[in-house]
Every structure is written in structure tokens, then in C-alpha cells.
ZADRENVEX-188914 format. One record per residue (C-alpha): x, y, z. Coordinates in steps of 0.001 Angstrom, whole numbers. Layout:
+---------+---------+---------+
|    east |   north |      up |
+---------+---------+---------+
|       X |       Y |       Z |
...
+---------+---------+---------+
END
This chain:
+---------+---------+---------+
|    east |   north |      up |
+---------+---------+---------+
|  -27020 |   27133 |   53687 |
|  -27351 |   30434 |   52349 |
|  -29702 |   32715 |   52558 |
|  -31111 |   33455 |   48943 |
|  -33935 |   35216 |   49841 |
|  -32930 |   39304 |   48362 |
|  -31652 |   41949 |   50871 |
|  -34532 |   44884 |   50947 |
|  -33791 |   48306 |   52167 |
|  -36404 |   50142 |   54671 |
|  -37621 |   51903 |   51596 |
|  -38458 |   49248 |   49592 |
|  -40055 |   48453 |   52882 |
|  -42013 |   51690 |   53507 |
|  -43322 |   50993 |   50058 |
|  -42158 |   53761 |   48009 |
|  -39593 |   52429 |   46276 |
|  -39575 |   50759 |   42861 |
|  -36684 |   49918 |   42472 |
|  -34206 |   50314 |   44907 |
|  -30473 |   50109 |   45989 |
|  -29617 |   47614 |   47452 |
|  -25886 |   48059 |   48500 |
|  -25751 |   47102 |   52268 |
|  -29038 |   46416 |   52730 |
|  -28997 |   42566 |   53709 |
|  -26558 |   43711 |   56904 |
|  -28769 |   47012 |   57649 |
|  -32314 |   44911 |   57311 |
|  -30584 |   42619 |   59665 |
|  -29753 |   44646 |   62386 |
|  -33553 |   46553 |   61650 |
|  -34505 |   42683 |   62914 |
|  -32441 |   42750 |   65793 |
|  -34214 |   46196 |   66972 |
|  -37587 |   45135 |   66280 |
|  -37487 |   41808 |   67597 |
|  -36194 |   43578 |   71032 |
|  -37723 |   47008 |   70902 |
|  -41342 |   45741 |   69612 |
|  -41672 |   43109 |   73451 |
|  -39923 |   46337 |   75040 |
|  -41825 |   49009 |   73524 |
|  -45364 |   47460 |   74134 |
|  -44219 |   46433 |   78069 |
|  -43089 |   50276 |   78480 |
|  -46287 |   51618 |   77062 |
|  -48667 |   49638 |   79515 |
|  -46885 |   50654 |   82489 |
|  -46353 |   54340 |   81500 |
|  -49995 |   53930 |   80841 |
|  -50489 |   52611 |   83898 |
|  -48691 |   55566 |   85446 |
|  -50091 |   58072 |   83978 |
|  -53636 |   56631 |   85038 |
|  -52652 |   55960 |   88206 |
|  -51449 |   59515 |   88892 |
|  -54751 |   60798 |   87010 |
|  -56405 |   59265 |   89882 |
|  -54463 |   59431 |   92404 |
|  -55388 |   63643 |   91639 |
|  -59159 |   62925 |   91625 |
|  -58719 |   61028 |   94994 |
|  -56978 |   64568 |   96893 |
|  -59787 |   67027 |   95387 |
|  -56121 |   68769 |   92790 |
|  -58423 |   67859 |   89721 |
|  -60351 |   65388 |   87787 |
|  -59792 |   66286 |   84231 |
|  -58101 |   63602 |   82275 |
|  -54997 |   65452 |   80650 |
|  -55443 |   65145 |   77123 |
|  -51334 |   65613 |   76370 |
|  -51238 |   61766 |   78753 |
|  -54498 |   60439 |   77487 |
|  -52554 |   61674 |   73753 |
|  -48917 |   59784 |   75017 |
|  -50870 |   56535 |   76337 |
|  -52528 |   56210 |   72888 |
|  -49325 |   56607 |   70874 |
|  -47268 |   54425 |   72940 |
|  -49554 |   51373 |   73057 |
|  -50216 |   52206 |   68910 |
|  -46517 |   51686 |   68314 |
|  -45799 |   48486 |   68154 |
|  -48851 |   47917 |   66040 |
|  -47444 |   50377 |   63467 |
|  -44226 |   48543 |   63344 |
|  -45747 |   45231 |   62914 |
|  -47727 |   46734 |   60186 |
|  -45024 |   48545 |   58023 |
|  -43765 |   44611 |   58425 |
|  -47009 |   43196 |   57118 |
|  -46803 |   45607 |   54381 |
|  -43006 |   44859 |   53449 |
|  -44092 |   41362 |   52899 |
|  -47651 |   41980 |   51009 |
|  -45387 |   44566 |   48238 |
|  -42259 |   41555 |   48190 |
|  -45161 |   38778 |   47289 |
|  -46979 |   41052 |   45087 |
|  -43727 |   41801 |   43134 |
|  -42427 |   37960 |   43180 |
|  -46359 |   37366 |   41648 |
|  -45339 |   40774 |   39210 |
|  -42264 |   39289 |   37603 |
|  -43898 |   35939 |   37273 |
|  -46717 |   37555 |   35576 |
|  -44605 |   38911 |   33326 |
|  -42641 |   35744 |   32633 |
|  -45818 |   33677 |   31761 |
|  -47292 |   36782 |   29545 |
|  -44459 |   36971 |   27467 |
|  -43845 |   32820 |   27471 |
|  -47232 |   33056 |   25712 |
|  -46840 |   36051 |   23145 |
|  -43624 |   33643 |   22221 |
|  -46360 |   30635 |   20491 |
|  -48348 |   34331 |   18836 |
|  -49855 |   33430 |   15486 |
|  -51877 |   35554 |   12941 |
|  -53798 |   34575 |   10075 |
|  -53206 |   35776 |    6699 |
|  -55283 |   35719 |    2875 |
|  -53197 |   34076 |     158 |
|  -54265 |   33143 |   -3052 |
|  -53628 |   29665 |   -5470 |
|  -55304 |   28912 |   -8630 |
|  -58183 |   27004 |   -9727 |
|  -58580 |   24254 |  -12072 |
|  -60934 |   26425 |  -13885 |
|  -57511 |   29305 |  -13893 |
|  -59204 |   31649 |  -11105 |
|  -57971 |   32588 |   -7867 |
|  -59278 |   30834 |   -5229 |
|  -59011 |   32689 |   -1589 |
|  -57940 |   30673 |    1293 |
|  -56024 |   31684 |    4646 |
|  -53194 |   29694 |    6785 |
|  -51728 |   30154 |   10516 |
|  -48582 |   32121 |    9771 |
|  -46109 |   33291 |   13295 |
|  -47050 |   36543 |   14638 |
|  -43463 |   37900 |   13883 |
|  -43889 |   41699 |   15466 |
|  -45173 |   39788 |   18852 |
|  -42818 |   37080 |   19601 |
|  -40448 |   40098 |   18641 |
|  -41577 |   42054 |   21631 |
|  -41333 |   38874 |   24130 |
|  -38081 |   38554 |   22926 |
|  -37023 |   42191 |   24239 |
|  -39618 |   41931 |   27120 |
|  -37680 |   38798 |   28784 |
|  -34057 |   40166 |   27905 |
|  -35706 |   43154 |   30274 |
|  -36891 |   40831 |   32993 |
|  -33695 |   38964 |   32984 |
|  -31778 |   42515 |   33040 |
|  -33333 |   43517 |   35337 |
|  -33372 |   40003 |   37738 |
|  -29560 |   40755 |   37148 |
|  -29630 |   44465 |   38453 |
|  -31890 |   44003 |   41736 |
|  -31985 |   40429 |   42108 |
|  -28804 |   38961 |   42033 |
|  -30791 |   37502 |   38563 |
|  -32537 |   34678 |   40426 |
|  -35145 |   34663 |   36861 |
|  -31954 |   35239 |   34423 |
|  -31208 |   31677 |   33860 |
|  -34399 |   30916 |   33243 |
|  -35068 |   33482 |   30904 |
|  -31907 |   32166 |   28937 |
|  -33539 |   28239 |   29299 |
|  -36891 |   29657 |   27651 |
|  -34206 |   31657 |   25052 |
|  -32691 |   29010 |   23551 |
|  -35195 |   26120 |   23653 |
|  -37362 |   28826 |   21433 |
|  -34702 |   28745 |   18859 |
|  -34113 |   24799 |   19089 |
|  -37316 |   24612 |   18190 |
|  -38241 |   27693 |   16031 |
|  -34669 |   27721 |   14542 |
|  -35716 |   23951 |   12623 |
|  -38832 |   25132 |   11287 |
|  -37066 |   25792 |    7665 |
|  -35599 |   22248 |    7425 |
|  -31691 |   22951 |    6673 |
|  -29746 |   22677 |    3358 |
|  -27035 |   20073 |    2082 |
|  -24005 |   20685 |     197 |
|  -25649 |   19880 |   -3445 |
|  -22338 |   17778 |   -4371 |
|  -21417 |   14209 |   -3400 |
|  -18916 |   13657 |    -455 |
|  -15549 |   14104 |   -1541 |
|  -12995 |   11075 |    -525 |
|   -9646 |   10855 |     949 |
|   -7128 |    9916 |   -1360 |
|   -5637 |    6466 |    -942 |
|   -2254 |    6263 |    -158 |
|   -1332 |    4051 |   -3082 |
|   -3360 |    6003 |   -5633 |
|   -2489 |    5677 |   -9222 |
|   -2623 |    8471 |  -11816 |
|   -6072 |    8171 |  -13182 |
|   -7623 |    8409 |   -9453 |
|   -5377 |   11336 |   -8565 |
|   -6700 |   13149 |  -11253 |
|  -10252 |   12207 |  -10083 |
|   -9709 |   13605 |   -6551 |
|   -8192 |   16948 |   -8141 |
|  -11189 |   16863 |  -10281 |
|  -13668 |   16162 |   -7605 |
|  -11769 |   19380 |   -5079 |
|  -12740 |   21423 |   -8407 |
|  -15635 |   21013 |   -8685 |
|  -15975 |   21323 |   -5033 |
|  -14218 |   24125 |   -4218 |
|  -13729 |   26238 |   -7714 |
|  -10662 |   27237 |   -6960 |
|   -8138 |   28399 |   -4271 |
|  -10300 |   30746 |   -2975 |
|  -12979 |   27792 |   -2351 |
|  -15344 |   29962 |   -4481 |
|  -17866 |   27137 |   -4915 |
|  -18188 |   27058 |   -1147 |
|  -18824 |   30471 |    -475 |
|  -21491 |   30968 |   -3299 |
|  -23382 |   28067 |   -1870 |
|  -23773 |   29434 |    1782 |
|  -23865 |   32995 |     462 |
|  -27406 |   32190 |   -1431 |
|  -28548 |   30313 |    1863 |
|  -31982 |   31929 |    3716 |
|  -31258 |   34282 |    6610 |
|  -32658 |   32801 |    9726 |
|  -36190 |   34240 |   10670 |
|  -36631 |   37520 |   12451 |
|  -37454 |   36125 |   15718 |
|  -34695 |   34117 |   15682 |
|  -32355 |   36332 |   14640 |
|  -33555 |   38768 |   17199 |
|  -32996 |   35666 |   19934 |
|  -29429 |   35268 |   19121 |
|  -28759 |   38705 |   19187 |
|  -30097 |   39456 |   22854 |
|  -28093 |   36122 |   23687 |
|  -25082 |   38107 |   21887 |
|  -25522 |   40805 |   24227 |
|  -25346 |   39504 |   27281 |
|  -23517 |   41716 |   30035 |
|  -20181 |   40652 |   31931 |
|  -22898 |   40651 |   35190 |
|  -25132 |   38496 |   33938 |
|  -22108 |   36128 |   33022 |
|  -21089 |   36154 |   36046 |
|  -24488 |   35420 |   37278 |
|  -24981 |   31926 |   34919 |
|  -21390 |   31283 |   35923 |
|  -22590 |   30824 |   39808 |
|  -25683 |   29279 |   39086 |
|  -27779 |   28126 |   40920 |
|  -26329 |   29968 |   43856 |
|  -26748 |   33963 |   43611 |
|  -22996 |   34984 |   42380 |
|  -20360 |   36515 |   45101 |
|  -17704 |   38970 |   44570 |
|  -14897 |   36137 |   43942 |
|  -17073 |   35012 |   40905 |
|  -15477 |   34790 |   37656 |
|  -17177 |   33200 |   34416 |
|  -14064 |   31202 |   33337 |
|  -14558 |   32193 |   29477 |
|  -14188 |   35666 |   30003 |
|  -10244 |   34410 |   30680 |
|   -7959 |   34615 |   28315 |
|   -6209 |   31808 |   27234 |
|   -2102 |   32016 |   27266 |
|       0 |   32919 |   25093 |
|    3626 |   31920 |   23650 |
|    5512 |   35199 |   23722 |
|    6118 |   36350 |   20310 |
|   10194 |   37037 |   20141 |
|   12600 |   38986 |   17360 |
|   13495 |   37891 |   14314 |
|   11494 |   34021 |   14612 |
|   13890 |   32784 |   17813 |
|   13220 |   29457 |   18441 |
|   11181 |   29332 |   22093 |
|   13266 |   28295 |   24822 |
|   12126 |   25391 |   26528 |
|   11365 |   26542 |   29810 |
|    9371 |   29434 |   28437 |
|    7371 |   26460 |   26196 |
|    7128 |   24523 |   29611 |
|    5436 |   27601 |   31306 |
|    3567 |   28343 |   28481 |
|    2191 |   24015 |   28747 |
|    1370 |   24896 |   32780 |
|    -578 |   27380 |   31888 |
|   -2382 |   26203 |   28992 |
|   -2904 |   23136 |   31137 |
|   -4952 |   24791 |   34210 |
|   -7003 |   27229 |   31713 |
|   -8019 |   24131 |   29718 |
|   -9200 |   22418 |   32824 |
|  -11056 |   25489 |   34247 |
|  -12894 |   25449 |   31248 |
|  -13403 |   21681 |   31565 |
|  -14577 |   21408 |   35302 |
|  -16906 |   24208 |   34871 |
|  -20503 |   23785 |   36476 |
|  -22271 |   26876 |   35829 |
|  -24812 |   27710 |   33267 |
|  -24504 |   27628 |   29540 |
|  -26905 |   28330 |   26367 |
|  -27317 |   25308 |   24607 |
|  -28142 |   25921 |   21502 |
|  -27583 |   22145 |   20177 |
|  -29115 |   21090 |   17463 |
|  -30737 |   24814 |   16512 |
|  -30571 |   25537 |   12677 |
|  -28138 |   28575 |   12246 |
|  -27558 |   28384 |    8489 |
|  -26547 |   32474 |    7155 |
|  -26804 |   33899 |   10480 |
|  -25177 |   36710 |   11601 |
|  -23091 |   35695 |   15422 |
|  -20322 |   37986 |   14331 |
|  -19162 |   40434 |   16949 |
|  -18978 |   43248 |   14651 |
|  -22018 |   44046 |   15096 |
|  -23093 |   47115 |   17333 |
|  -24882 |   45384 |   19865 |
|  -22785 |   42462 |   20506 |
|  -20870 |   42143 |   23738 |
|  -17320 |   41767 |   24479 |
|  -17756 |   37628 |   24736 |
|  -20651 |   36430 |   22205 |
|  -21045 |   32673 |   22024 |
|  -17953 |   31718 |   24634 |
|  -18656 |   28383 |   26274 |
|  -21865 |   27812 |   23793 |
|  -23262 |   24170 |   23001 |
|  -23300 |   23709 |   19540 |
|  -23126 |   20053 |   19064 |
|  -24648 |   19023 |   15938 |
|  -26217 |   22511 |   14889 |
|  -26702 |   23736 |   11130 |
|  -24145 |   26881 |   11405 |
|  -23343 |   26902 |    7556 |
|  -23167 |   30007 |    5589 |
|  -23452 |   31443 |    9670 |
|  -20824 |   35073 |   10019 |
|  -19047 |   34231 |   13303 |
|  -16219 |   36311 |   12052 |
|  -13883 |   38163 |   15761 |
|  -16382 |   36095 |   17900 |
|  -15436 |   34591 |   20990 |
|  -15965 |   31174 |   21026 |
|  -13585 |   29797 |   23685 |
|  -14307 |   26617 |   24691 |
|  -17496 |   26176 |   22782 |
|  -18963 |   22535 |   22131 |
|  -19368 |   22523 |   18630 |
|  -18670 |   18689 |   18481 |
|  -20458 |   17192 |   15173 |
|  -21198 |   20994 |   13811 |
|  -21544 |   21541 |   10493 |
|  -20483 |   24737 |    9480 |
|  -19346 |   24596 |    5889 |
|  -18641 |   27706 |    3944 |
|  -18634 |   29502 |    7232 |
|  -17012 |   32473 |    8284 |
|  -14927 |   32023 |   11651 |
|  -12356 |   34915 |   10238 |
|  -10351 |   36008 |   13679 |
|  -12926 |   34309 |   16026 |
|  -11369 |   33241 |   19348 |
|  -11641 |   29640 |   19355 |
|   -9323 |   28844 |   22079 |
|  -10080 |   25314 |   24073 |
|  -13422 |   24643 |   21778 |
|  -14490 |   20973 |   20713 |
|  -14226 |   20849 |   16783 |
|  -13641 |   17210 |   16571 |
|  -16208 |   15728 |   13793 |
|  -16998 |   19169 |   13438 |
|  -18027 |   19227 |    9222 |
|  -16049 |   22930 |    8413 |
|  -15663 |   22811 |    4293 |
|  -14754 |   25209 |    2916 |
|  -15180 |   27606 |    5874 |
|  -13266 |   30828 |    6357 |
|  -10857 |   30742 |    9040 |
|   -8745 |   33294 |    8097 |
|   -6662 |   34294 |   11031 |
|   -9093 |   32578 |   13643 |
|   -7434 |   31644 |   17434 |
|   -7961 |   27913 |   18295 |
|   -5079 |   27221 |   20139 |
|   -5289 |   23399 |   22041 |
|   -9022 |   23575 |   20655 |
|   -9912 |   20166 |   20136 |
|  -10022 |   19674 |   16363 |
|  -10129 |   15498 |   15986 |
|  -11038 |   14303 |   12801 |
|  -12490 |   17556 |   11870 |
|  -14002 |   18143 |    8023 |
|  -12409 |   21073 |    6809 |
|  -11469 |   20240 |    3290 |
|  -11352 |   23264 |     878 |
|  -11009 |   25472 |    4060 |
|   -9042 |   29107 |    4163 |
|   -6796 |   28867 |    7738 |
|   -4187 |   31046 |    6365 |
|   -2961 |   32655 |    9237 |
|   -4971 |   30312 |   11472 |
|   -3781 |   29921 |   15624 |
|   -3551 |   26290 |   15746 |
|    -323 |   26180 |   18553 |
|   -1056 |   22869 |   20712 |
|   -4032 |   21706 |   18464 |
|   -5657 |   18895 |   18458 |
|   -6313 |   18017 |   14635 |
|   -5967 |   13653 |   14596 |
|   -7184 |   12715 |   11622 |
|   -8273 |   16467 |   10508 |
|   -8962 |   16037 |    6403 |
|   -7456 |   19617 |    5171 |
|   -7345 |   18442 |    1718 |
|   -6887 |   21655 |    -427 |
|   -7216 |   24009 |    2825 |
|   -4897 |   26394 |    2727 |
|   -2688 |   26624 |    5836 |
|    -266 |   29893 |    3756 |
|    1050 |   30875 |    7645 |
|    -987 |   29171 |    9639 |
|     889 |   28666 |   13826 |
|    1180 |   25177 |   14240 |
|    3366 |   24682 |   16721 |
|    3169 |   21743 |   19289 |
|     -31 |   20907 |   17110 |
|    -578 |   16801 |   16682 |
|   -1104 |   16329 |   13132 |
|    -994 |   12853 |   13214 |
|   -3024 |   11072 |   10319 |
|   -3953 |   14405 |    9416 |
|   -4729 |   14204 |    5221 |
|   -2986 |   17133 |    3732 |
|   -3391 |   16560 |     459 |
|   -3149 |   19641 |   -1617 |
|   -2785 |   21964 |     907 |
|    -760 |   25326 |     877 |
|    1635 |   25257 |    3781 |
|    3118 |   28640 |    2585 |
|    5212 |   29694 |    5676 |
|    3463 |   27935 |    8319 |
|    5009 |   27599 |   11355 |
|    5902 |   24368 |   13081 |
|    8475 |   22924 |   15513 |
|   10143 |   19921 |   17648 |
|    6505 |   19417 |   19437 |
|    4269 |   19598 |   16222 |
|    3388 |   15793 |   15098 |
|    2979 |   14903 |   11802 |
|    2945 |   10758 |   12386 |
|     774 |    9138 |    9208 |
|     -66 |   12445 |    8399 |
|    -521 |   12383 |    4211 |
|     750 |   15624 |    2306 |
|     351 |   14134 |   -1185 |
|     240 |   16973 |   -3590 |
|     933 |   19672 |   -1074 |
|    2213 |   22767 |   -1704 |
|    5561 |   24113 |     784 |
|    7265 |   27132 |     455 |
|    9013 |   29051 |    3006 |
|    8284 |   26024 |    5779 |
|   11300 |   25622 |    7808 |
|   11808 |   21424 |    8959 |
|   14865 |   21610 |   11115 |
|   13649 |   20816 |   13717 |
|   10312 |   18757 |   12744 |
|   10020 |   14898 |   12652 |
|    8535 |   14554 |    9585 |
|    9612 |   11188 |    6972 |
|   11120 |   11409 |    3765 |
|    8343 |    9876 |    2344 |
|    6605 |   12871 |    3448 |
|    8421 |   15275 |    1477 |
|    8542 |   13526 |   -1735 |
|    4897 |   13228 |   -1642 |
|    4934 |   17277 |   -2074 |
|    5951 |   20298 |   -3628 |
|    8680 |   22699 |   -2476 |
|   11136 |   24546 |   -3578 |
|   14914 |   26268 |   -1958 |
|   13075 |   27723 |     452 |
|   12003 |   25376 |    2404 |
|   14412 |   24024 |    4650 |
|   15381 |   20352 |    5931 |
|   16893 |   18454 |    8836 |
|   20376 |   17442 |    8131 |
|   20775 |   14522 |    6322 |
|   16947 |   14482 |    4623 |
|   18020 |   14711 |     690 |
|   16114 |   17319 |   -1322 |
|   13819 |   15506 |   -3483 |
|   14640 |   15677 |   -6567 |
|   11306 |   17149 |   -8422 |
|   11947 |   20036 |   -6074 |
|   13351 |   23279 |   -7742 |
|   16828 |   23613 |   -6544 |
|   16361 |   27556 |   -6284 |
|   13487 |   30261 |   -4873 |
|   10582 |   30551 |   -7153 |
|    8396 |   33346 |   -6914 |
|    4870 |   33035 |   -6355 |
|    3250 |   33059 |   -9722 |
|    6232 |   30580 |  -10929 |
|    5417 |   28594 |   -7615 |
|    1904 |   28089 |   -8831 |
|    2463 |   27045 |  -12158 |
|    4777 |   24369 |  -11890 |
|    3090 |   23186 |   -9115 |
|      28 |   22774 |  -11513 |
|    2229 |   20887 |  -13477 |
|    3637 |   18733 |  -10934 |
|     322 |   17861 |  -10004 |
|    -803 |   17149 |  -13376 |
|    1835 |   14370 |  -13823 |
|    4515 |   13412 |  -10840 |
|    5917 |   11322 |  -13102 |
|    6527 |   13344 |  -16158 |
|    7515 |   16284 |  -14137 |
|   11217 |   18286 |  -14369 |
|   11979 |   20757 |  -12577 |
|   13064 |   24149 |  -14390 |
|   16214 |   24967 |  -13913 |
|   17632 |   27726 |  -12109 |
|   18162 |   30987 |  -13791 |
|   21457 |   32124 |  -14748 |
|   22933 |   35596 |  -12837 |
+---------+---------+---------+
END
């Protein structure tokens, strides 16, 4: 079993250094300890022998009449030799005392900070009585300024522990702060999206049912820019100042603090790596949209599997904010105090994050199972390997988000903005993406089986032979500049959508009669799409323009 006691240096033993430098002190301390074990008994025995010899010599001189006075130098030497072992022993005892005092001081600091986390104060409030006269009363409220001071003190303790004590108290502080967020963030009840649930359109829906479905979509998201969802998300109240401060502390953990978490409960070694700091493998970009070669895809798959397995088997400490109410929170990576890995590996199961700002946040490997993220801003967020199964992301802004190989099984993303999102290899089976914007989304190798994409826009979406569209629904979807030559898509799926000549179909697949046989510009395409969606049976595509 490894010795978990922190190494000490000589200056600390002597009690003259408050912030010792630990580099190389363990080896030096062991050497000094070995010397003390050997030298102290030898020195003591040597002192007794020397004292006896000097004393015998003095007595012998006195007997022979050559001088009877005891030599003062000899007496001083005897005193020094006899006292040396006791001086060394007292130094060792002082070192132990200082160490115990320091440990007790850290414990006292933590206890005092935790006590301040519950600080409250009374304030006067006035209410109107029956006679319309103000009545003064008192109420107890959190002492926010005291609590913020306690939160910052705990951050300092965690940093000092990481810097000087191999992080022995860092994880304990993180557990305290996470518990504080979970318990206190729910002091305000989360708000639900005010409109009723938007049920998926039936496969054999009638014209009236399709019109009702589109009406509800328009009411829920207002337009393709999801104005209603965004406005609702923006109206959500911001978290209390102490909760926001705690999240900032959690989000600016240093690389060394994350290494402590990776090694927990043991101290980190030189080779310790926080796995969420490892970059997700990526397929190299090819010029002129050239197709990837099979060997290159195979190598990518192997690297990706190894990366995911490392995240899956991670057994270190993870920040736990499960069940917290983080609506309207700023968790973005654009804040000046944000670290380079804000919330990777975070546990957010069932968390309420509606309207939260997570733009450019790093959340690789985070567990967002059943999280509520309606209207959240996840633009350019890094979510590779994250678990978003059953997550609620309706109306969320996911522009450019990196979700390669993420688990989005049965995720709710109706009306979400996923333009330019990286979802290569992601599991989107059963996902609800009705009315979502998937323009330019990368979905090579993604599993979209049974996904609901009615009314979705897939302008320039990228798919390949590994993309699974089995049982996926495209009723009313808009297709432009999409290459389906190597994608296993059925005639029924193509016929239920709207496209033009820019869409490339596999050899032998008939182009739907309601598709214009020429490439429309953006405005013309939107106009014809709305006409077709309004009355598919009566729609006639516009003729090719002359010239």
C-alpha cells in the first residue's frame, strides 16, 4: 500500500516555512529519517564514551598532581555531545506538532466555510393591512455575500490542497460545492414551457391532421428561427448569485485539479491523465468533398472506439449536479474566468438547463440523460461521447455543436437549430427532430433509425453509406444539396419530402413527381416548399425557367 502522507522538507520540519516546496522532499526526508535512526543511538553512545574519557583524563591529572581544575572546554563538549540527540528529537517532535496543527487548521477552514454556506439574515418587509396601512414584518433570507465568501474560501482550499498537498482535500471541496448547487438551486421552482406537448405526426396522417400538426409547430416555435422558444428561454430568471458563483468555481478548475479528480482516491502520478482532456478522434477533411476511403474510416472507428471506452471506464471523481435547476445559467466557455474544460464528464442526469448558455462549453462525456435543455444555447459546444438519451432539447440552439458519437437516443430536439452540427457516428435512433434545422449537419455514420424529421430542413446535410435511415420519417422535410447516392434511403422517404434537382439520388431511384426538375434558389425553394406543405395533393411544381 502506498504511503499517502504528504512529503515534507527540512525547512518545514524546522517550522520556518509556511508554504514549503515539495519537489524531491520525499526522497530527502527518507534519507534524513534513515540517518536519524542510525545516527541518534550512535551519537548518544559516542557522547557517553567521550564524556567518560574526558572525565577520566581530568581525574587522572588531578590524582597525579598535574592539575585538578575541570577544563571548561571539555565540559562544554560533554554538554553538547549529551544534548545533541535530545535537540534532534525535539526537532522531530516539533515537526510532527506543526504538521498536525496544519491539518487541524485546514479542517477548521473547511468547517468554518461550510458553516458560512448556511448563513442567513433577517430583513424588513412591508405588507398592506386591512385598513390599507403598511404592516412591518421580518423574514429570513440567505446572506448571499457571506455565502459567496465561503464559496471563494473553499475554492482557495481546493487550490492550496492541489498545489501543496497532492489534492487530498480538493475532491471533498468539490463534493461540498456540488451538493450546495443541487440543494439550493431548487429553492426556486423550475418553469415549464407553457405550451402543450407536441405529439409526432402519424404515418398515415390525413390532410387535416397534417395541418393541425403544422399549426402546433408554428405556435410552439413561431418560425424556423424558433423565436417562441428563444423568447421563453430568455425570459427565465437567472440563478441566485451564490449559485452562479459556485458554478464559476466549478467551471474554472485547473488542469492539475482535474488530474487530482482522475486519480481519486489516490494522489495523482506523473502519468495521470484526465481522460476528458483527450481530444476526440476526427476524420481528416478531404479536398473537394472527396469520399473517405474504407481503410481511413476503419482506422477512425478503431480510434473512436478506444476513446469512448476510456471515457466509459473512467472511475475517478466526476462533478455531480444531477437534478439541479440551472435554468438561465451562464455555463459558456466565453467567460473570462472559464477554464479550457468547463464541464467535461459532468453528471447532469435530469438537470433543468432550459435557457442556459453553454456556447463553446466543453462537455465531452457528460451525462445529460433526460436533461431538460429547451431553448438552451449550445452553439459550438463540445459534446463528443456525451449521453443525451431522452434529453429535452426542443428549440435549443446547437449551431456547430460537436456531438460525434454522442448518445441521443430518443432525444427531444423538435425545432432545434442543428445547422453545421457535428453528429458523425451519433446514435439518434428514435430522436424527435420535427421542424429542426439540420442545414449542413454532418451525420456520416449516424444512426437515424426511427428518427422523426417531419418538416426538418436538411439543406446541405452530409450522410454516407454508414448512415442508417431505417424507419426514419421525412414527412414534409426539405432537402437541398444532399447526396443520397450511397445512403440507404427508401422511395417512400424521398416521396414524403420536398427537394429539387440539387438532391442526388441513387441510380434507379425515381425522382418524385412533385419535385421541381431544376435547382431553385433559396427564396424560391422556401416559397414552393410552403405551397407543397399546405396542400401536397394539389401541388404542381413550377416549370423550368427558359434559357
